[in-house]
C-alpha positions, 0 to 999 in steps of 0.5 A: 627597050621596054623591060617588064616589071617584076611581078610581086611574089604574093598577094594579101588582102591589103595588096588586093585593096591597094591595086583595086583602089589605085594601080599606080599607088600599088606600083609605087608601094609594092613594086617600086617600094618608094619610101613613105613617111610613118603613118600615125594611123598605122602605128596606132593600129599596130599598138591597139591590135597588140594590146587586144591580142595580149588581152585575149591570148595572155589572160583567161576568161574572167580576167579580161577586164578594161583595166587588164586591157589598159595594162596590156596597152601600156606594155605594148607601148613600152615594147614598141616606143623605140621602133623606127616607125614610132620614132619616125613620127617625131612625137613630142612628150605631149603628143605621145601622151595624146597619141596613147590616150586616143589608143586607150579610147579605142581599146576601151570602146572594144568592150562595148562591142563584145564581152571578151570573157565569153570568147574562145580564141583558136588563134590571134595574128593567125597567118594563112597561106595558099597557092592560088593560080600563079601566086601565093595568097597570104593573110593574117587573121586578127582573131579566129574564134570557136563559139560554144556550139562549134561555129567558126568566126573570123574577127578583124579589128579596125581602128578607123571610122566605119564606112557608110552603109553603101560602102560596107560590102567593099570593106568586107572584101578583105575579110572574105579573102580570109574566109577563102583562106580558111576554106582552103587551108583549114578545110572549113568556111567560117560561119561569120566574118566580123569587122569590129570598128573601134572608133565608132564603135560598131560591128559589121557582120557578113555570113560567107557561103560556098558561092561567096567564097568561090566568087571571092576566089574568082575576083582575087584571081582576076586582080592577080591577072590584072597585076601580071598584065600591068607588070608586063606592059608597065601600065599602072594607071592612076585612079583619082579618088577621095583617097588621093588627099592622103596619098604620099605619091602625088609628086610622082603621079601624072594625075597631079603633074608628077613624073609618069611611071614610064620615066621612073622605069627608064 
């Protein structure tokens, strides 16, 4: 007898991106919860985000210098170096030093994108949640700014490479979900959403509108409906792409001769 899979309790920008990129990888990660090895890229992203959060939240304008940011990076590293995710990387002392040095480059690059002394942050790591259709839509905004003239700006830090221009709108979809959350929870659509790519460094900016927010709501609901349908039919299909080369589930993926999901579910 075929038993439908449990539907996820909530959606987030990362889950929406995961499902649209590859429904089967979404299933393995979100529903089956297959174990994955720690990712050095994710760990480094967490470290850099923590340092920048500390810089903006713990220090007033005038004291947000590169030296202060470096000190906060070291403090964040000391706080997380014993975490399971960090320990799971198995870094040697030399590798850990190189890892931290590269994180310092990303933090230093931040200062070429904006002057933190001129920023008034209304919140960092700001969690927003709203009931949308049959699911809870959740998101954590890296930083929410209020400009001197009262404009609202959503900031999202990125530690990877910026996408080519033809893929920029795809990368902005997650931030548009943040705009939707702001509109529904705070009662106001942000005036701007910005992706700060620290590796390059470059900023990608979009201006949400009532039309774009409504469009994002429709797209999000369409993804949720597709997830519900896939869970009911146990039909999560692989979507081969360039992302496959970094996927941890190739041994379980039919596209690579792995065990099909129907066998896993039986």
